[in-house]
Every structure is written in C-alpha cells, then in structure tokens.
N, CA, C and O atoms as CSV, one atom per row, in Angstrom:
chain,resi,resn,atom,element,x,y,z
A,1,UNK,N,N,-5.012,-39.000,-42.976
A,1,UNK,CA,C,-5.274,-39.603,-41.487
A,1,UNK,C,C,-4.367,-38.851,-40.341
A,1,UNK,O,O,-4.621,-38.135,-39.373
A,2,UNK,N,N,-3.174,-39.386,-40.951
A,2,UNK,CA,C,-2.000,-39.043,-40.255
A,2,UNK,C,C,-1.443,-37.747,-40.733
A,2,UNK,O,O,-0.702,-37.178,-39.932
A,3,UNK,N,N,-1.627,-37.238,-41.741
A,3,UNK,CA,C,-1.145,-35.990,-42.144
A,3,UNK,C,C,-1.970,-34.840,-41.457
A,3,UNK,O,O,-1.504,-33.719,-41.251
A,4,UNK,N,N,-3.416,-35.287,-41.078
A,4,UNK,CA,C,-4.041,-34.290,-40.392
A,4,UNK,C,C,-3.737,-34.015,-38.789
A,4,UNK,O,O,-3.680,-32.961,-38.155
A,5,UNK,N,N,-3.605,-35.074,-38.485
A,5,UNK,CA,C,-2.882,-35.411,-36.940
A,5,UNK,C,C,-1.685,-34.625,-36.879
A,5,UNK,O,O,-1.480,-33.959,-35.864
A,6,UNK,N,N,-0.873,-34.611,-37.824
A,6,UNK,CA,C,0.526,-33.247,-37.568
A,6,UNK,C,C,0.482,-32.490,-37.976
A,6,UNK,O,O,1.391,-31.672,-37.827
A,7,UNK,N,N,-0.798,-32.180,-38.918
A,7,UNK,CA,C,-1.300,-30.522,-39.010
A,7,UNK,C,C,-1.785,-29.909,-37.633
A,7,UNK,O,O,-1.590,-28.729,-37.340
A,8,UNK,N,N,-2.527,-30.947,-36.695
A,8,UNK,CA,C,-2.642,-30.533,-35.780
A,8,UNK,C,C,-2.160,-30.402,-34.534
A,8,UNK,O,O,-2.650,-29.757,-33.608
A,9,UNK,N,N,-1.017,-31.147,-34.556
A,9,UNK,CA,C,-0.090,-31.026,-33.928
A,9,UNK,C,C,0.820,-29.953,-34.543
A,9,UNK,O,O,1.141,-29.377,-33.503
A,10,UNK,N,N,1.200,-29.557,-35.128
A,10,UNK,CA,C,2.233,-28.207,-35.357
A,10,UNK,C,C,0.822,-27.279,-34.991
A,10,UNK,O,O,0.974,-26.301,-34.259
A,11,UNK,N,N,-0.501,-27.595,-35.497
A,11,UNK,CA,C,-0.901,-25.916,-34.817
A,11,UNK,C,C,-1.094,-25.836,-33.627
A,11,UNK,O,O,-1.071,-24.744,-33.059
A,12,UNK,N,N,-1.322,-26.944,-33.008
A,12,UNK,CA,C,-1.665,-26.818,-31.262
A,12,UNK,C,C,0.308,-26.179,-30.804
A,12,UNK,O,O,0.622,-25.226,-30.090
A,13,UNK,N,N,0.990,-26.902,-31.359
A,13,UNK,CA,C,2.033,-26.137,-30.781
A,13,UNK,C,C,2.773,-24.345,-30.927
A,13,UNK,O,O,3.610,-23.652,-30.349
A,14,UNK,N,N,1.783,-24.244,-32.122
A,14,UNK,CA,C,2.398,-23.067,-32.525
A,14,UNK,C,C,1.674,-22.059,-31.780
A,14,UNK,O,O,2.035,-20.960,-31.360
A,15,UNK,N,N,0.364,-22.796,-31.696
A,15,UNK,CA,C,-0.590,-21.860,-30.645
A,15,UNK,C,C,-0.135,-21.530,-29.423
A,15,UNK,O,O,-0.039,-20.470,-28.803
A,16,UNK,N,N,0.154,-22.779,-29.181
A,16,UNK,CA,C,1.048,-22.803,-27.300
A,16,UNK,C,C,2.520,-22.017,-27.630
A,16,UNK,O,O,2.948,-21.786,-26.500
A,17,UNK,N,N,3.047,-21.736,-28.146
A,17,UNK,CA,C,4.277,-21.290,-28.644
A,17,UNK,C,C,3.679,-19.572,-28.296
A,17,UNK,O,O,4.047,-18.832,-27.383
A,18,UNK,N,N,2.795,-19.343,-29.229
A,18,UNK,CA,C,2.198,-17.975,-29.626
A,18,UNK,C,C,1.850,-17.783,-28.244
A,18,UNK,O,O,2.877,-17.325,-27.744
A,19,UNK,N,N,0.888,-17.888,-27.262
A,19,UNK,CA,C,0.602,-17.881,-26.041
A,19,UNK,C,C,1.619,-17.994,-24.935
A,19,UNK,O,O,1.161,-17.516,-23.898
A,20,UNK,N,N,2.627,-18.380,-24.824
A,20,UNK,CA,C,3.762,-18.335,-24.028
A,20,UNK,C,C,4.641,-16.864,-24.782
A,20,UNK,O,O,5.178,-15.963,-24.137
A,21,UNK,N,N,4.600,-16.935,-25.714
A,21,UNK,CA,C,5.615,-15.714,-26.469
A,21,UNK,C,C,5.114,-14.545,-25.880
A,21,UNK,O,O,5.975,-13.956,-25.226
A,22,UNK,N,N,3.751,-13.885,-25.893
A,22,UNK,CA,C,2.892,-13.353,-25.751
A,22,UNK,C,C,2.719,-13.062,-24.101
A,22,UNK,O,O,2.631,-11.964,-23.553
A,23,UNK,N,N,2.704,-13.983,-23.677
A,23,UNK,CA,C,2.452,-13.901,-22.361
A,23,UNK,C,C,4.130,-13.348,-21.886
A,23,UNK,O,O,4.297,-12.130,-21.813
A,24,UNK,N,N,4.959,-14.000,-21.673
A,24,UNK,CA,C,6.566,-13.526,-21.703
A,24,UNK,C,C,6.757,-11.706,-21.932
A,24,UNK,O,O,7.271,-10.893,-21.163
A,25,UNK,N,N,6.026,-11.458,-23.499
A,25,UNK,CA,C,6.255,-10.565,-23.342
A,25,UNK,C,C,5.468,-8.901,-22.558
A,25,UNK,O,O,5.751,-7.718,-22.370
A,26,UNK,N,N,4.571,-9.707,-22.378
A,26,UNK,CA,C,3.679,-8.489,-21.463
A,26,UNK,C,C,3.942,-8.883,-20.229
A,26,UNK,O,O,3.463,-8.015,-19.500
A,27,UNK,N,N,4.391,-9.633,-19.645
A,27,UNK,CA,C,5.076,-9.976,-18.257
A,27,UNK,C,C,6.397,-8.868,-17.843
A,27,UNK,O,O,6.525,-8.316,-16.751
A,28,UNK,N,N,7.329,-8.720,-19.055
A,28,UNK,CA,C,8.470,-8.034,-19.393
A,28,UNK,C,C,8.294,-6.860,-19.314
A,28,UNK,O,O,9.055,-6.144,-18.662
A,29,UNK,N,N,6.765,-6.194,-20.262
A,29,UNK,CA,C,6.918,-5.156,-20.035
A,29,UNK,C,C,5.995,-4.753,-18.463
A,29,UNK,O,O,5.912,-3.536,-18.299
A,30,UNK,N,N,5.426,-5.471,-17.515
A,30,UNK,CA,C,4.782,-5.189,-16.620
A,30,UNK,C,C,5.642,-5.310,-15.745
A,30,UNK,O,O,5.319,-4.908,-14.627
A,31,UNK,N,N,6.791,-5.796,-15.894
A,31,UNK,CA,C,7.678,-5.627,-14.974
A,31,UNK,C,C,8.316,-4.336,-14.743
A,31,UNK,O,O,8.416,-3.815,-13.632
A,32,UNK,N,N,8.788,-3.787,-15.957
A,32,UNK,CA,C,9.396,-2.868,-16.588
A,32,UNK,C,C,8.163,-1.182,-15.709
A,32,UNK,O,O,8.674,-0.068,-15.603
A,33,UNK,N,N,7.428,-1.314,-15.481
A,33,UNK,CA,C,6.358,-0.566,-15.571
A,33,UNK,C,C,5.968,-0.864,-13.786
A,33,UNK,O,O,5.704,0.176,-13.182
A,34,UNK,N,N,5.937,-1.642,-13.280
A,34,UNK,CA,C,5.900,-1.593,-11.776
A,34,UNK,C,C,7.539,-1.531,-11.266
A,34,UNK,O,O,7.699,-1.452,-10.048
A,35,UNK,N,N,8.510,-1.557,-11.952
A,35,UNK,CA,C,9.733,-1.213,-11.541
A,35,UNK,C,C,10.105,0.401,-11.384
A,35,UNK,O,O,10.880,0.959,-10.608
A,36,UNK,N,N,9.310,0.886,-12.346
A,36,UNK,CA,C,8.867,2.319,-12.346
A,36,UNK,C,C,8.171,2.713,-11.340
A,36,UNK,O,O,8.960,3.198,-10.530
A,37,UNK,N,N,7.475,2.747,-11.088
A,37,UNK,CA,C,6.259,2.577,-10.007
A,37,UNK,C,C,7.039,2.759,-9.199
A,37,UNK,O,O,7.169,3.914,-8.795
A,38,UNK,N,N,7.803,1.782,-8.685
A,38,UNK,CA,C,8.204,1.339,-7.225
A,38,UNK,C,C,9.454,2.220,-7.143
A,38,UNK,O,O,9.768,2.612,-6.020
A,39,UNK,N,N,10.062,2.513,-7.986
A,39,UNK,CA,C,11.642,3.295,-7.669
A,39,UNK,C,C,10.562,4.976,-7.143
A,39,UNK,O,O,11.096,5.705,-6.306
A,40,UNK,N,N,9.462,5.304,-7.580
A,40,UNK,CA,C,8.996,6.565,-7.408
A,40,UNK,C,C,8.380,6.409,-5.687
A,40,UNK,O,O,8.319,7.394,-4.952
A,41,UNK,N,N,7.939,4.944,-5.217
A,41,UNK,CA,C,7.442,5.004,-3.930
A,41,UNK,C,C,8.863,4.760,-2.829
A,41,UNK,O,O,8.672,4.759,-1.613
A,42,UNK,N,N,9.861,4.618,-3.242
A,42,UNK,CA,C,11.051,3.955,-2.424
A,42,UNK,C,C,11.425,5.419,-2.280
A,42,UNK,O,O,11.455,5.842,-1.125
A,43,UNK,N,N,11.697,6.206,-3.199
A,43,UNK,CA,C,12.355,7.318,-2.972
A,43,UNK,C,C,11.994,8.184,-1.427
A,43,UNK,O,O,12.670,8.480,-0.441
A,44,UNK,N,N,10.497,8.398,-1.855
A,44,UNK,CA,C,9.695,9.185,-1.177
A,44,UNK,C,C,9.474,8.186,0.368
A,44,UNK,O,O,9.035,8.776,1.355
A,45,UNK,N,N,9.734,7.016,0.443
A,45,UNK,CA,C,9.700,6.684,1.680
A,45,UNK,C,C,10.562,5.975,2.746
A,45,UNK,O,O,10.338,5.317,3.762
A,46,UNK,N,N,11.711,6.426,2.026
A,46,UNK,CA,C,12.949,5.932,2.531
A,46,UNK,C,C,13.139,6.869,3.911
A,46,UNK,O,O,13.344,6.226,4.940
A,47,UNK,N,N,13.102,7.946,3.995
A,47,UNK,CA,C,12.778,8.601,5.209
A,47,UNK,C,C,11.940,7.715,6.790
A,47,UNK,O,O,12.384,7.289,7.856
A,48,UNK,N,N,10.647,7.778,6.187
A,48,UNK,CA,C,9.610,6.879,6.849
A,48,UNK,C,C,10.243,5.316,7.314
A,48,UNK,O,O,9.883,4.685,8.308
A,49,UNK,N,N,10.923,5.037,6.654
A,49,UNK,CA,C,11.293,3.533,6.753
A,49,UNK,C,C,12.393,3.711,8.176
A,49,UNK,O,O,12.047,3.003,9.122
A,50,UNK,N,N,12.998,4.122,8.289
A,50,UNK,CA,C,14.095,4.565,8.672
A,50,UNK,C,C,13.553,5.073,10.757
A,50,UNK,O,O,13.962,4.746,11.871
A,51,UNK,N,N,12.533,5.935,10.234
A,51,UNK,CA,C,11.735,6.036,11.471
A,51,UNK,C,C,10.937,5.072,12.099
A,51,UNK,O,O,10.747,4.916,13.305
A,52,UNK,N,N,10.584,4.572,11.345
A,52,UNK,CA,C,9.830,2.812,11.846
A,52,UNK,C,C,10.317,1.605,12.058
A,52,UNK,O,O,9.639,0.754,12.634
A,53,UNK,N,N,11.420,1.391,11.671
A,53,UNK,CA,C,12.341,0.294,11.753
A,53,UNK,C,C,12.082,-0.067,13.584
A,53,UNK,O,O,11.170,-0.809,13.950
A,54,UNK,N,N,12.788,0.421,14.300
A,54,UNK,CA,C,12.605,0.879,15.534
A,54,UNK,C,C,11.498,0.264,15.956
A,54,UNK,O,O,11.514,-0.833,16.514
A,55,UNK,N,N,10.453,0.944,15.713
A,55,UNK,CA,C,9.243,1.054,16.201
A,55,UNK,C,C,8.590,-0.620,15.769
A,55,UNK,O,O,8.327,-1.374,16.706
A,56,UNK,N,N,8.398,-1.032,14.529
A,56,UNK,CA,C,8.310,-2.537,13.952
A,56,UNK,C,C,8.734,-3.239,15.147
A,56,UNK,O,O,8.006,-3.726,16.012
A,57,UNK,N,N,10.558,-3.230,15.068
A,57,UNK,CA,C,11.038,-4.354,15.492
A,57,UNK,C,C,10.269,-4.102,17.014
A,57,UNK,O,O,10.036,-5.222,17.469
A,58,UNK,N,N,9.830,-3.124,17.887
A,58,UNK,CA,C,9.956,-3.606,19.540
A,58,UNK,C,C,8.041,-3.743,19.291
A,58,UNK,O,O,7.397,-3.981,20.312
A,59,UNK,N,N,7.381,-3.608,18.160
A,59,UNK,CA,C,6.134,-4.276,17.948
A,59,UNK,C,C,6.181,-5.674,17.928
A,59,UNK,O,O,5.544,-6.263,18.801
A,60,UNK,N,N,6.926,-6.439,16.951
A,60,UNK,CA,C,7.299,-7.444,16.692
A,60,UNK,C,C,7.367,-8.193,17.674
A,60,UNK,O,O,6.481,-9.011,17.920
A,61,UNK,N,N,8.703,-8.003,18.591
A,61,UNK,CA,C,8.687,-8.216,20.219
A,61,UNK,C,C,7.483,-8.104,20.840
A,61,UNK,O,O,7.227,-9.111,21.500
A,62,UNK,N,N,6.993,-7.610,20.862
A,62,UNK,CA,C,5.897,-7.694,22.053
A,62,UNK,C,C,4.907,-8.594,21.288
A,62,UNK,O,O,4.202,-9.076,22.174
A,63,UNK,N,N,4.615,-8.926,20.453
A,63,UNK,CA,C,4.097,-9.773,19.649
A,63,UNK,C,C,4.498,-10.968,19.649
A,63,UNK,O,O,3.534,-11.540,19.141
A,64,UNK,N,N,5.185,-11.674,19.846
A,64,UNK,CA,C,5.931,-12.383,19.959
A,64,UNK,C,C,6.103,-12.775,21.772
A,64,UNK,O,O,5.759,-13.868,22.223
A,65,UNK,N,N,6.515,-11.993,22.371
A,65,UNK,CA,C,6.231,-11.924,24.028
A,65,UNK,C,C,4.952,-12.427,24.164
A,65,UNK,O,O,4.777,-13.541,24.657
A,66,UNK,N,N,3.963,-11.679,23.753
A,66,UNK,CA,C,2.322,-12.267,24.232
A,66,UNK,C,C,1.998,-13.734,23.487
A,66,UNK,O,O,1.351,-14.684,23.927
A,67,UNK,N,N,2.556,-13.606,22.433
A,67,UNK,CA,C,2.232,-14.921,21.819
A,67,UNK,C,C,2.585,-16.153,22.890
A,67,UNK,O,O,1.744,-16.968,23.271
A,68,UNK,N,N,4.028,-16.137,23.317
A,68,UNK,CA,C,4.580,-17.055,24.403
A,68,UNK,C,C,3.979,-17.401,25.612
A,68,UNK,O,O,3.977,-18.383,26.354
A,69,UNK,N,N,3.467,-16.292,25.582
A,69,UNK,CA,C,2.851,-16.125,27.394
A,69,UNK,C,C,1.204,-16.496,27.294
A,69,UNK,O,O,0.456,-16.512,28.272
A,70,UNK,N,N,0.850,-16.752,26.086
A,70,UNK,CA,C,-0.520,-16.843,25.610
A,70,UNK,C,C,-0.465,-18.631,25.246
A,70,UNK,O,O,-1.476,-19.267,25.544
A,71,UNK,N,N,0.449,-19.214,24.757
A,71,UNK,CA,C,0.670,-20.496,24.351
A,71,UNK,C,C,0.949,-20.918,26.431
A,71,UNK,O,O,-0.040,-21.410,26.974
A,72,UNK,N,N,1.839,-20.757,27.067
A,72,UNK,CA,C,2.454,-20.965,28.360
A,72,UNK,C,C,1.114,-21.139,29.232
A,72,UNK,O,O,1.038,-22.054,30.052
A,73,UNK,N,N,0.196,-20.348,29.055
A,73,UNK,CA,C,-1.359,-19.594,29.694
A,73,UNK,C,C,-2.023,-21.112,29.440
A,73,UNK,O,O,-2.354,-21.913,30.314
A,74,UNK,N,N,-2.110,-21.255,28.135
A,74,UNK,CA,C,-2.996,-22.661,27.714
A,74,UNK,C,C,-2.372,-24.289,27.559
A,74,UNK,O,O,-2.975,-25.332,27.307
A,75,UNK,N,N,-1.126,-24.070,27.784
A,75,UNK,CA,C,-0.354,-25.846,28.545
A,75,UNK,C,C,-0.084,-25.497,29.681
A,75,UNK,O,O,0.411,-26.300,30.472
C-alpha cells in the first residue's frame, strides 16, 4: 500500500517535471523566434519612430489636458 503511494508520487513528480522542462524549452525557442522577428521590425521602424515621437508626445499632452478639463467641468 505504501509502496504504491510512493510509486504514484514518483510518477506524478516525473510527469510534472517533464511538463515543466518541455514548457521551458518551448518558451526559450519561442523567445528566440520572436527576437529574430522583432529585430527585423526594429530596423524598419527606427526612422518612423523618430518622426512620430514629437507628434505622439503632443497627442498625449492634448489627451491629458482634455481629461483634466473634463474632470474640472464635472466637479
């Protein structure tokens, strides 16, 4: 009875360990693939980001100002 429990415990631990090991390997491979894809997009979008930073900052300021104005109107 106790030996069966120990066998089930060991089998369960091996199963969980195997699953976690496989998950780690899959996530590492996925990270490698995503990094390769992301490197291609970064080189293409560097010029666009420099041009959009100023307009994006101005849009954020405009949105924050509008939110503050709306808040003051409601209160």
